[in-house]
A tleap script that builds the chain and sets N, CA, C and O, in Angstrom:
source leaprc.protein.ff14SB
mol = sequence {
  NMET THR LYS THR SER LYS ILE LYS GLU ILE
  LYS THR VAL ALA TYR GLU ASP LEU GLY PRO
  GLU ALA ILE PHE GLU ILE LYS ILE LYS ASP
  PHE PRO LEU PHE VAL ALA HIE ASP LEU ASN
  GLY ASN ASP ILE PHE ALA LEU ALA ARG LEU
  THR GLU TRP GLN ARG LYS ASN THR ALA GLN
  GLY MET GLU ALA CILE
}
set mol.1.N position { -32.621 246.243 115.407 }
set mol.1.CA position { -32.105 245.543 114.255 }
set mol.1.C position { -30.576 245.678 114.235 }
set mol.1.O position { -30.045 246.778 114.394 }
set mol.2.N position { -29.885 244.576 114.044 }
set mol.2.CA position { -28.426 244.607 114.018 }
set mol.2.C position { -27.925 244.850 112.597 }
set mol.2.O position { -28.696 244.783 111.640 }
set mol.3.N position { -26.651 245.126 112.467 }
set mol.3.CA position { -26.065 245.343 111.147 }
set mol.3.C position { -26.117 244.085 110.292 }
set mol.3.O position { -26.144 244.176 109.065 }
set mol.4.N position { -26.133 242.917 110.915 }
set mol.4.CA position { -26.139 241.662 110.171 }
set mol.4.C position { -27.561 241.160 109.881 }
set mol.4.O position { -27.719 240.115 109.250 }
set mol.5.N position { -28.569 241.864 110.316 }
set mol.5.CA position { -29.950 241.434 110.124 }
set mol.5.C position { -30.335 241.448 108.652 }
set mol.5.O position { -29.979 242.369 107.917 }
set mol.6.N position { -31.062 240.427 108.231 }
set mol.6.CA position { -31.573 240.349 106.867 }
set mol.6.C position { -32.878 241.126 106.734 }
set mol.6.O position { -33.293 241.431 105.616 }
set mol.7.N position { -33.534 241.453 107.844 }
set mol.7.CA position { -34.798 242.185 107.814 }
set mol.7.C position { -34.502 243.655 107.565 }
set mol.7.O position { -33.784 244.293 108.335 }
set mol.8.N position { -35.055 244.183 106.493 }
set mol.8.CA position { -34.815 245.577 106.127 }
set mol.8.C position { -35.969 246.484 106.521 }
set mol.8.O position { -35.764 247.661 106.817 }
set mol.9.N position { -37.208 245.930 106.527 }
set mol.9.CA position { -38.370 246.755 106.850 }
set mol.9.C position { -39.549 245.861 107.244 }
set mol.9.O position { -39.764 244.806 106.646 }
set mol.10.N position { -40.299 246.287 108.244 }
set mol.10.CA position { -41.525 245.599 108.646 }
set mol.10.C position { -42.639 246.637 108.691 }
set mol.10.O position { -42.512 247.680 109.333 }
set mol.11.N position { -43.736 246.331 107.995 }
set mol.11.CA position { -44.857 247.260 107.948 }
set mol.11.C position { -46.154 246.484 108.200 }
set mol.11.O position { -46.372 245.430 107.603 }
set mol.12.N position { -47.009 246.999 109.076 }
set mol.12.CA position { -48.313 246.380 109.316 }
set mol.12.C position { -49.224 246.741 108.156 }
set mol.12.O position { -49.400 247.915 107.830 }
set mol.13.N position { -49.805 245.709 107.529 }
set mol.13.CA position { -50.655 245.906 106.358 }
set mol.13.C position { -52.133 245.937 106.750 }
set mol.13.O position { -52.899 246.740 106.217 }
set mol.14.N position { -52.535 245.063 107.682 }
set mol.14.CA position { -53.944 244.997 108.075 }
set mol.14.C position { -54.078 244.417 109.476 }
set mol.14.O position { -53.193 243.708 109.956 }
set mol.15.N position { -55.187 244.725 110.119 }
set mol.15.CA position { -55.543 244.184 111.439 }
set mol.15.C position { -54.493 244.491 112.509 }
set mol.15.O position { -54.122 243.617 113.292 }
set mol.16.N position { -54.032 245.703 112.535 }
set mol.16.CA position { -53.011 246.117 113.502 }
set mol.16.C position { -53.445 245.831 114.942 }
set mol.16.O position { -52.610 245.539 115.798 }
set mol.17.N position { -54.758 245.915 115.209 }
set mol.17.CA position { -55.265 245.686 116.559 }
set mol.17.C position { -55.070 244.242 117.032 }
set mol.17.O position { -55.221 243.963 118.221 }
set mol.18.N position { -54.738 243.324 116.124 }
set mol.18.CA position { -54.521 241.926 116.503 }
set mol.18.C position { -53.093 241.650 116.972 }
set mol.18.O position { -52.759 240.517 117.320 }
set mol.19.N position { -52.271 242.664 116.980 }
set mol.19.CA position { -50.896 242.491 117.461 }
set mol.19.C position { -50.108 241.525 116.600 }
set mol.19.O position { -49.975 241.745 115.396 }
set mol.20.N position { -49.570 240.435 117.202 }
set mol.20.CA position { -48.726 239.509 116.442 }
set mol.20.C position { -49.486 238.720 115.374 }
set mol.20.O position { -48.862 238.094 114.518 }
set mol.21.N position { -50.825 238.741 115.409 }
set mol.21.CA position { -51.615 238.028 114.401 }
set mol.21.C position { -52.043 238.945 113.261 }
set mol.21.O position { -52.790 238.531 112.375 }
set mol.22.N position { -51.570 240.188 113.283 }
set mol.22.CA position { -51.848 241.124 112.192 }
set mol.22.C position { -51.161 240.628 110.921 }
set mol.22.O position { -50.359 239.695 110.956 }
set mol.23.N position { -51.484 241.261 109.816 }
set mol.23.CA position { -50.835 240.919 108.550 }
set mol.23.C position { -49.712 241.926 108.320 }
set mol.23.O position { -49.934 243.137 108.319 }
set mol.24.N position { -48.504 241.402 108.127 }
set mol.24.CA position { -47.320 242.242 107.973 }
set mol.24.C position { -46.708 242.084 106.589 }
set mol.24.O position { -46.793 241.021 105.975 }
set mol.25.N position { -46.094 243.149 106.111 }
set mol.25.CA position { -45.236 243.094 104.937 }
set mol.25.C position { -43.819 243.194 105.474 }
set mol.25.O position { -43.461 244.177 106.123 }
set mol.26.N position { -43.017 242.179 105.204 }
set mol.26.CA position { -41.647 242.141 105.711 }
set mol.26.C position { -40.697 242.094 104.526 }
set mol.26.O position { -40.758 241.174 103.710 }
set mol.27.N position { -39.831 243.074 104.431 }
set mol.27.CA position { -38.827 243.114 103.365 }
set mol.27.C position { -37.524 242.552 103.917 }
set mol.27.O position { -36.988 243.032 104.916 }
set mol.28.N position { -37.033 241.522 103.238 }
set mol.28.CA position { -35.850 240.795 103.688 }
set mol.28.C position { -34.836 240.752 102.550 }
set mol.28.O position { -35.202 240.546 101.393 }
set mol.29.N position { -33.575 240.944 102.877 }
set mol.29.CA position { -32.512 240.915 101.873 }
set mol.29.C position { -31.876 239.521 101.824 }
set mol.29.O position { -31.562 238.933 102.859 }
set mol.30.N position { -31.692 239.007 100.611 }
set mol.30.CA position { -30.978 237.743 100.370 }
set mol.30.C position { -31.584 236.569 101.134 }
set mol.30.O position { -30.861 235.814 101.784 }
set mol.31.N position { -32.878 236.413 101.061 }
set mol.31.CA position { -33.547 235.298 101.731 }
set mol.31.C position { -34.708 234.830 100.857 }
set mol.31.O position { -35.839 235.287 101.024 }
set mol.32.N position { -34.425 233.913 99.920 }
set mol.32.CA position { -35.495 233.454 99.031 }
set mol.32.C position { -36.537 232.637 99.808 }
set mol.32.O position { -36.193 231.740 100.578 }
set mol.33.N position { -37.793 232.958 99.593 }
set mol.33.CA position { -38.859 232.299 100.328 }
set mol.33.C position { -40.114 232.278 99.475 }
set mol.33.O position { -40.486 233.287 98.876 }
set mol.34.N position { -40.757 231.136 99.424 }
set mol.34.CA position { -42.015 231.009 98.714 }
set mol.34.C position { -43.048 230.461 99.680 }
set mol.34.O position { -42.840 229.412 100.289 }
set mol.35.N position { -44.149 231.158 99.821 }
set mol.35.CA position { -45.261 230.710 100.644 }
set mol.35.C position { -46.463 230.636 99.722 }
set mol.35.O position { -46.792 231.609 99.043 }
set mol.36.N position { -47.113 229.492 99.694 }
set mol.36.CA position { -48.246 229.331 98.782 }
set mol.36.C position { -49.411 228.665 99.502 }
set mol.36.O position { -49.359 227.487 99.856 }
set mol.37.N position { -50.451 229.443 99.706 }
set mol.37.CA position { -51.680 228.936 100.313 }
set mol.37.C position { -52.834 229.300 99.401 }
set mol.37.O position { -52.854 230.383 98.816 }
set mol.38.N position { -53.813 228.380 99.276 }
set mol.38.CA position { -54.991 228.712 98.488 }
set mol.38.C position { -55.979 229.493 99.341 }
set mol.38.O position { -55.698 229.772 100.507 }
set mol.39.N position { -57.130 229.852 98.782 }
set mol.39.CA position { -58.067 230.694 99.514 }
set mol.39.C position { -58.693 230.002 100.718 }
set mol.39.O position { -59.347 230.659 101.527 }
set mol.40.N position { -58.510 228.696 100.855 }
set mol.40.CA position { -58.994 227.959 102.024 }
set mol.40.C position { -57.913 227.751 103.075 }
set mol.40.O position { -58.163 227.113 104.097 }
set mol.41.N position { -56.714 228.280 102.839 }
set mol.41.CA position { -55.625 228.146 103.796 }
set mol.41.C position { -54.820 226.870 103.640 }
set mol.41.O position { -53.975 226.569 104.483 }
set mol.42.N position { -55.066 226.110 102.571 }
set mol.42.CA position { -54.316 224.875 102.335 }
set mol.42.C position { -52.935 225.188 101.781 }
set mol.42.O position { -52.778 226.107 100.976 }
set mol.43.N position { -51.949 224.439 102.202 }
set mol.43.CA position { -50.574 224.581 101.728 }
set mol.43.C position { -50.482 223.952 100.343 }
set mol.43.O position { -50.593 222.734 100.208 }
set mol.44.N position { -50.280 224.765 99.323 }
set mol.44.CA position { -50.261 224.271 97.946 }
set mol.44.C position { -49.095 223.315 97.721 }
set mol.44.O position { -49.234 222.352 96.967 }
set mol.45.N position { -47.951 223.556 98.354 }
set mol.45.CA position { -46.804 222.660 98.193 }
set mol.45.C position { -47.105 221.284 98.782 }
set mol.45.O position { -46.764 220.266 98.178 }
set mol.46.N position { -47.741 221.241 99.956 }
set mol.46.CA position { -48.103 219.958 100.569 }
set mol.46.C position { -49.112 219.216 99.710 }
set mol.46.O position { -49.012 217.999 99.550 }
set mol.47.N position { -50.073 219.924 99.161 }
set mol.47.CA position { -51.054 219.287 98.285 }
set mol.47.C position { -50.396 218.722 97.032 }
set mol.47.O position { -50.769 217.646 96.563 }
set mol.48.N position { -49.424 219.441 96.492 }
set mol.48.CA position { -48.708 218.963 95.310 }
set mol.48.C position { -47.919 217.694 95.625 }
set mol.48.O position { -47.892 216.763 94.820 }
set mol.49.N position { -47.272 217.654 96.804 }
set mol.49.CA position { -46.517 216.453 97.200 }
set mol.49.C position { -47.461 215.269 97.384 }
set mol.49.O position { -47.142 214.156 96.965 }
set mol.50.N position { -48.620 215.495 98.006 }
set mol.50.CA position { -49.589 214.424 98.211 }
set mol.50.C position { -50.126 213.917 96.880 }
set mol.50.O position { -50.252 212.709 96.677 }
set mol.51.N position { -50.441 214.837 95.975 }
set mol.51.CA position { -50.948 214.452 94.657 }
set mol.51.C position { -49.916 213.629 93.899 }
set mol.51.O position { -50.263 212.630 93.270 }
set mol.52.N position { -48.655 214.038 93.953 }
set mol.52.CA position { -47.582 213.296 93.283 }
set mol.52.C position { -47.415 211.916 93.909 }
set mol.52.O position { -47.241 210.933 93.188 }
set mol.53.N position { -47.465 211.825 95.238 }
set mol.53.CA position { -47.365 210.537 95.921 }
set mol.53.C position { -48.501 209.617 95.500 }
set mol.53.O position { -48.282 208.438 95.223 }
set mol.54.N position { -49.722 210.159 95.453 }
set mol.54.CA position { -50.885 209.367 95.050 }
set mol.54.C position { -50.735 208.891 93.602 }
set mol.54.O position { -51.057 207.747 93.283 }
set mol.55.N position { -50.248 209.774 92.731 }
set mol.55.CA position { -50.072 209.409 91.325 }
set mol.55.C position { -49.063 208.267 91.175 }
set mol.55.O position { -49.303 207.313 90.435 }
set mol.56.N position { -47.943 208.371 91.875 }
set mol.56.CA position { -46.914 207.321 91.791 }
set mol.56.C position { -47.423 205.987 92.335 }
set mol.56.O position { -47.210 204.941 91.722 }
set mol.57.N position { -48.093 206.026 93.481 }
set mol.57.CA position { -48.548 204.789 94.106 }
set mol.57.C position { -49.716 204.155 93.360 }
set mol.57.O position { -49.847 202.931 93.350 }
set mol.58.N position { -50.551 204.954 92.746 }
set mol.58.CA position { -51.647 204.415 91.925 }
set mol.58.C position { -51.063 203.739 90.691 }
set mol.58.O position { -51.549 202.692 90.264 }
set mol.59.N position { -50.011 204.341 90.112 }
set mol.59.CA position { -49.356 203.755 88.932 }
set mol.59.C position { -48.689 202.426 89.275 }
set mol.59.O position { -48.535 201.569 88.405 }
set mol.60.N position { -48.289 202.246 90.544 }
set mol.60.CA position { -47.636 201.018 90.984 }
set mol.60.C position { -48.663 200.000 91.498 }
set mol.60.O position { -48.288 198.950 92.020 }
set mol.61.N position { -49.938 200.307 91.351 }
set mol.61.CA position { -50.970 199.382 91.771 }
set mol.61.C position { -51.387 199.516 93.221 }
set mol.61.O position { -52.174 198.705 93.709 }
set mol.62.N position { -50.879 200.522 93.925 }
set mol.62.CA position { -51.261 200.745 95.312 }
set mol.62.C position { -52.511 201.624 95.342 }
set mol.62.O position { -52.739 202.431 94.441 }
set mol.63.N position { -53.292 201.460 96.361 }
set mol.63.CA position { -54.511 202.248 96.502 }
set mol.63.C position { -54.185 203.636 97.028 }
set mol.63.O position { -53.449 203.777 98.005 }
set mol.64.N position { -54.728 204.659 96.385 }
set mol.64.CA position { -54.528 206.040 96.825 }
set mol.64.C position { -55.384 206.321 98.042 }
set mol.64.O position { -56.456 205.741 98.209 }
set mol.65.N position { -54.897 207.225 98.900 }
set mol.65.CA position { -55.672 207.578 100.087 }
set mol.65.C position { -56.680 208.656 99.782 }
set mol.65.O position { -57.422 209.077 100.670 }
savepdb mol mol.pdb
quit
């Protein structure tokens, strides 16, 4: 880790035997990040964008997908 690195700490939380696919807790300084997945692994932000797109296009008389 360099002096300029934003990563302050990395800790394996679960499944250490999976190597890079394990679950990690990473503490980062000055790096705002939001990750939102539901229990099925769907990206909540992508679903929100799709829902908003469908709402706008339905209001304009276009058929929603």
